[in-house]
Every structure is written in C-alpha cells, then in structure tokens.
C-alpha positions, 0 to 999 in steps of 0.5 A, a space after each residue: 177538753 180535759 177537766 176535773 182532777 189530774 188525768 195521768 197514766 198514774 191515775 189510770 193504772 197505778 204504778 207498781 211499788 217495790 220497797 226494796 227496789 225503790 228505797 234510795 239509800 243515803 247512808 255510807 258513801 251517799 250520806 249528805 255532805 255539804 258543799 265546800 268552797 270549790 263545789 258548784 251548786 246552782 238553781 236546780 234543787 234536784 241536781 244540787 241534792 245529787 251532788 251533795 249525796 255523791 251520786 253526781 261528783 261532789 264538785 258539781 261538775 258532771 258528764 252527760 253520761 253521769 247526768 243521765 245515769 243518776 237522774 234516771 236511777 235516783 229520781 226515776 226520770 225517763 231516759 229520753 228526757 234525761 238524755 235531752 236535758 243532759 246533752 242540752 246542758 252540755 251544749 248551752 252550759 258546758 264544753 259539749 261533754 260536761 257542765 257545771 250545775 252552778 256557775 262558770 268553773 275553770 274545770 269546765 274549760 273552753 278547749 281549743 278546736 271546739 269554737 266556744 266563744 268563751 268560758 262555759 257559764 254553767 246553768 247559773 249563767 244560762 238565762 233564756 237558754 236553759 234557765 228562765 223566768 217564773 221559776 218556783 223558787 228562784 227569782 227572775 234574773 232581771 229583778 233580783 240579779 241572780 237566777 240561782 238563789 232561792 227567794 224566801 218570799 217565793 218559797 213561802 208562797 210555794 209552801 203555803 199552797 199545800 200546807 193546809 193538808 200537808 200535801 203538795 200535788 199536781 193541782 195545787 202546784 199548777 195553781 201556784 205556777 199560774 200565780 207565779 207566771 202572773 207575778 213575773 208579768 206584773 213585776 218584771 218589765 223584761 219577763 220573757 217566756 222563751 221557747 226552751 227556757 220558758 215553755 219547756 224548762 218551766 213545765 219541767 221545773 214545776 212538774 218535777 216537784 211532785 213527779 220526782 220529789 214525791 215519796 212513793 209507798 204502797 199507799 201512794 205508789 204515784 207519790 205523796 209530797 209533804 212539807 218536810 220532804 219539800 223542805 229537805 229538797 229545797 234546803 229549808 229548815 225550821 218551821 213555818 214563820 221561821 224558815 231558814 234557807 241554807 244555799 246549796 244544802 239540798 238533800 234527799 230525805 231518809 226513808 225516801 222512795 223513788 219512782 219504780 223502774 217500770 214507771 219512769 217519768 218520760 215524754 208520754 207522762 210529761 205530755 199528759 201533765 202539760 196538757 192537763 196544766 194547760 187545757 184541763 186547768 185553763 192556763 193557755 198562756 203556758 203554751 204561748 211564747 212571749 213576754 213583757 215589752 219593757 214595762 210591767 204588765 205589758 205581756 204579749 203572747 204569741 200562740 202556736 198558730 202565730 209562731 208556726 204558721 198554723 202547723 201547730 195550733 192552740 187546738 191541735 196541741 191537745 191531740 196525739 203527740 202534738 204537744 211533745 212535737 211542738 217542744 221538739 220542733 221549737 227547740 230545733 228552730 231555736 238552736 241556731 240562735 242560742 248556739 250563735 251566742 256560744 260558738 263561732 261555729 254552731 255545727 258541733 252543738 248541732 251535731 250533738 243535739 239534732 240527732 236526739 231531736 230528729 229521732 224524737 220527731 220520727 218516733 212521735 210522727 211529728 208534723 214538720 216545722 220548716 221555720 218559726 217567725 222569730 221576728 215577732 220576738 223583737 218587741 221583747 227586750 228580754 229576748 233582744 238584749 243580752 243580759 247575763 247578770 251572773 254575779 257569782 265567782 268567774 273561776 272555780 268555786 261555789 257561787 253560793 
C-alpha cells in the first residue's frame, strides 16, 4: 500500500531540464488568436489552447496524426496515450480520420460507406463515450445541460485548493477530485462513472492538470503549477473574487516550459499516479464502475472483482501493470456497446482501435478478460437512457 506523498517516477529520479528544448514558443505563427464564429472549441482546455495557438488547426478540427504530433510535442504526452486518445476520438466523436474538439461540424461529415448513423458529434457531444461526469471544471451534462462550458463555481473550488500556497499539485488536486466525485453523487441523480468516460477519462482530466500544465524549470523539473498559469489554461482572467471566464479563450502562457522529450507522460507514469490517487490516498471509488440509480445520493459502485469475475480485483490492481491492463480490457469490452450507437456496422471502428489495445495488452502482459458483466449497469439511468443534451450549433461554427 502506498502512503504519504505522491510516489511517481519523477519523485524517484527527477527528469532532466533543458530550457532551450522545453520552451514552448507562443510568438509569431503560434501567437494566441481567439476563436472565430466558425471555429470549434469544447470541453478540453488543452486542446482548445492548441487550436488557439495554431498548433492544431485553428478551426478546431484535426486528424489523428495532428492530435498525436501536437499533444506529444507541446504538452509532452506520451506517444502511446496520445495514439489511443487521438484514435478513440476519431471513432467516437469523428469520422474515423478526424474529429472536432467542440461540437458537430459539417466539415466532419458522415461519408458514405463508413456506416455512420449520423453526423459525428465532436467531443462536446460524446457524453459517456469520451466525456463524462465529475469533470474538474465542466458541469455534469444532466445537471447543467451542456458538458463543454466551464462552471464558475467549479472553477472557484478548483482555484481554492491551491491558492494558499499558490501551488497546484498532485495531492491537492486529488483532494478536489474526490470532493468533485462526491458532489456528482450528491447532486446528479443520473451520475454515471463509465468504464472509459469515467474511470479512464476522469483520471486523465485530473492528472493532466498538473502533469501537462505545470511549468517546468531547473528548480522544478517535474513542474510547478501556480494560479496564473492555471488561469491561463482555463480561459480565466481577473483576480480571486472577481474572475471572468471567456469561453474558448484558453491560452499557453509566455515563458512556459513543457516536459522534457526524455520524460513523456505515458502509461507507466499515469499508472503510478492512478495507483497513488486510489490506494495511497484511499479513494477506492476511483476504480469502481457505477452511478446513481435515479435519485441524488443513491450511488452503487461495482468494484473490479464484480465487473471482471475476479480476473481483476481491488487488491491486485496495485500489482504490476494490472491497473493499466484493467483500463485496456474494460475499453475492449465496452467498445461494441459504444460503437453500436454510432455505426450500423461497428467493424470499422473496431478495426482502428482493437489493434492499438491488443498491442498494449501484449506489451503489458495483461491477464485476458473474456467479458464483463454489463447487465449490472441496467440499474443506472445514466447508462441506460440516451441523453445527448447537446445544445450548441448543429452545423459548422463555434458552440461557444
């Protein structure tokens, strides 16, 4: 059992720092340009910032290769995580080759022959597929009617956790994550912590705040995240008590240094963070799959033992690569259900994602999971009821 402060690869061996290599130049062609009416922006602050600085296309529509290149180069995301997230987005939010970082857009069409059942919805329309509940700053879709706009009360709560020392780190972000999880339980009758959009995406959303947004230096080679940098990445201006949110205006600060190229944030680092958040900080609910049953506070969670018939367990997720394997295997098992709502023939989506996941399970030596018992999810209206709730524009144009 882990205990005490965060145990990560960075805390064991500090990463290298090379100022000339790690400075992200946001001048010239990468100067901040706010989105126009035809530009897509959505729930992911990092992707919005990449588009605003023309690392990704300014219109907010990018290909799998563009997402991989820019998230690895600008933010130091590991190539394996970047590949999965980019390809998964293309399948569940796009046309298998590209996707919108905001809502549906006529420039991401449903071409003949791909079997798509309708217009791709972008990540703003991917509830319980890519985007999920209990986000750091975005509201639960069932509660506020959209999943892409920052909610000021949630921003204030996030800002408050580190303002005393002007320091946002793994530990105080875990504190806020646990509190935010409980808020969804207490207030959202349809809260559902899905296998991918919950277990996987929520961990990424919270860990990326420090791991990818923290400003690296010779003094803090693993990064230090202060309030000014946090505000910039979340499109916030003004001072505490007088904050202003400008939707879609996320920006990379001047004099901001990314992760060293020799220190990408990939599956091993993410796994250590997830184990620490769950076991080191006693938040076992982070690996449960479940939700509320139709009323606030009615949360029922199924732990890995129940979901996987003891192939994975609440105990063995701490061992070896089992936590990463649990993620890979859950995703493989959930894909047919997710894709069946998007494609008349799910095979093309499976053809893109299955090799990526199979390769990962082989590299990590994962115990084979033949099936998960999804019948248990029938008690959750957040799982059984289709609720897109997208309220933005249905054609090309900013949803903000």
